[in-house]
C-alpha positions, 0 to 999 in steps of 0.5 A, spaced: 510 543 519 511 537 524 507 531 523 508 525 528 507 518 524 504 512 527 504 505 522 502 499 526 503 492 524 503 485 526 510 485 529 511 492 532 509 500 530 513 504 526 514 511 528 517 517 525 517 525 526 516 528 519 519 535 518 515 537 512 516 543 508 513 546 501 515 544 494 521 548 491 518 548 484 511 552 483 509 548 478 509 542 482 506 544 489 505 537 491 512 535 491 513 536 498 520 536 502 521 531 508 526 529 513 524 523 517 527 521 524 524 514 525 523 509 531 520 503 532 516 500 538 517 492 537 511 488 539 511 481 542 504 479 539 500 483 534 496 489 537 489 489 539 484 494 540 484 493 548 491 495 548 490 502 544 491 506 551 497 502 553 500 503 546 498 510 546 502 511 552 508 507 550 508 512 543 507 518 547 513 516 552 518 514 546 516 520 542 517 525 548 523 528 546 521 529 539 519 536 536 512 538 538 507 536 532 502 540 528 498 533 527 499 526 528 497 521 522 496 514 523 495 508 518 488 508 515 485 501 515 479 497 513 474 503 514 469 501 509 469 503 501 471 510 501 475 515 496 482 516 497 485 522 501 487 525 508 481 524 513 480 527 520 480 522 525 474 523 529 471 518 535 466 515 531 472 513 526 476 511 531 470 506 534 469 503 527 476 502 526 476 497 532 469 494 532 468 494 524 469 488 519 477 490 519 477 490 527 483 485 527 487 488 522 493 491 525 493 497 521 486 499 523 489 501 530 493 507 526 487 512 527 485 510 534 492 511 536 493 517 532 487 520 535 489 518 542 496 521 542 493 527 538 488 529 544 494 528 549 498 533 544 492 538 543 493 537 535 489 534 530 489 527 528 489 524 521 489 518 517 491 517 509 489 513 503 486 508 508 486 500 505 479 500 503 479 506 499 476 504 492 475 508 486 475 503 481 472 505 474 465 502 474 467 497 468 473 495 472 468 492 477 463 488 473 464 481 472 461 476 467 457 473 473 451 477 476 452 479 483 460 478 483 464 484 483 471 486 483 473 491 489 480 495 489 484 490 494 492 493 492 497 496 496 494 503 496 498 507 501 505 505 498 502 505 491 499 512 491 506 514 494 510 512 489 505 514 483 505 521 486 513 521 486 513 518 479 509 523 476 513 529 479 520 525 476 517 526 469 515 533 471 507 532 472 502 533 477 499 527 480 492 529 478 495 530 471 499 524 470 498 516 468 502 511 472 502 504 472 505 501 479 507 494 480 508 493 488 512 486 488 514 483 495 511 477 499 504 479 496 504 483 489 499 488 485 499 492 479 495 498 479 493 503 474 493 511 476 489 516 471 489 523 474 490 521 481 485 516 481 486 508 481 482 506 476 483 499 476 488 493 479 490 486 478 488 485 486 493 482 491 493 476 495 488 471 493 484 475 489 490 477 483 497 480 482 503 476 479 506 471 483 510 474 489 515 471 494 509 468 498 503 469 493 501 464 488 499 469 482 494 467 477 491 460 478 487 456 473 480 456 475 479 448 475 486 448 479 482 452 484 476 448 485 481 442 486 485 446 491 478 448 495 476 441 495 482 438 498 484 444 503 477 448 504 476 455 503 480 458 509 486 453 507 486 455 499 486 462 501 492 461 505 495 457 500 494 462 495 496 468 499 502 466 503 504 459 501 505 460 494 510 464 489 518 463 490 516 460 497 513 454 494 517 453 488 524 454 491 523 453 498 525 460 500 522 467 501 528 470 502 530 475 497 537 475 498 538 467 498 534 467 492 539 472 489 545 468 491 542 462 488 540 465 481 546 464 477 547 456 479 540 454 481 535 451 475 529 452 480 530 459 482 532 461 474 525 458 472 521 461 477 525 468 476 523 467 469 516 466 470 515 472 475 518 477 470 513 474 465 507 475 469 509 482 472 510 484 465 504 481 462 500 485 468 503 491 467 501 491 459 494 489 462 493 495 466 496 500 461 490 497 457 486 500 462 488 507 461 485 512 456 492 514 453 499 512 454 502 512 461 507 517 463 511 512 467 511 505 470 514 504 477 517 498 480 516 498 488 516 493 494 521 489 496 523 485 490 525 491 487 531 491 490 533 485 486 537 488 481 537 483 476 529 482 476 528 489 476 533 490 470 529 484 466 522 487 467 525 494 465 528 491 458 521 488 457 516 494 458 521 500 457 517 501 450 511 502 453 513 508 458 519 510 462 521 505 468 522 508 475 525 503 480 523 505 487 525 499 492 522 498 498 516 502 501 514 509 502 509 508 507 511 513 513 513 518 507 506 517 504 502 518 511 507 524 512 505 527 506 498 526 506 498 530 513 503 535 510 498 537 504 492 538 509 497 542 514 500 547 508 493 548 505 494 544 498 488 539 500 482 539 504 481 534 509 475 529 508 470 527 513 469 520 514 462 517 514 460 510 517 458 505 511 451 504 509 448 497 511 446 493 505 439 495 503 439 502 507 
């Protein structure tokens, strides 16, 4: 099977031609074999809904020499609270993606671009594990304040992909495994997967998660109130999500620079120690959300390439479960595998329905 993969972001569109073959292990049918040919479509400014027709033509031109696809799969964005899985892209879903609450979010263009190119190719279009997928346990949503509830804001696409890979590494099907995933990069999240479902998460950005290269990590409520008084709501959210962490405390978000500075820079040493401490605490917290001992803990994201910090985390938490380090992100692979599971008959594609309006 061949799938063409489209992953739009702020500065460009990542593309891949994925050759998808069935698993060689009958006990793990979801362990698909992928071969990816990658390409990039750089953009000067973030893509917008108005540019979809032109971007689709550019994608078709760039992929014209690739093998003919059996499907086109795009990144899913914010399309309302939905279950995880692979969704057929319909004109209704495409229209909502560019007009709903996430219309300005570049990944929301994944579905519309997939549909536009799939119509030209005469094949189906899919999105996989959209960012607004939310399967938290009811008790993970409730807070101690009436009307204040938690939602599943985390690195859904990559976290599910590496959780699935970790399950296979320990010889289990994803739907039978318990896995904790720590996605560590500019922003962070730590998420508990129980039998294929993300039942709880720290959240990410201003809503939670350990500190990251740019994310502040946990802040005491009184300090948050003081920030809000000084910076206003928008300024505080920006400070928490993109002006904190290593950037705020060391002056750099460049992991290679920080890694080189670590041996002789007291500031970097102190922040690295705090980072490791926060990640280990979050892994322990999410372990407590499971119904039993996890089969694996996974460290992923850009900071997982920093061997010294990954080793420190592993030494602290290996008593809980085996620790796997999967650096970077598997977004293109995750999209291809989601399409592949449908094309190979391992899963049924889901139908998307518009979110219900409050009070309806």
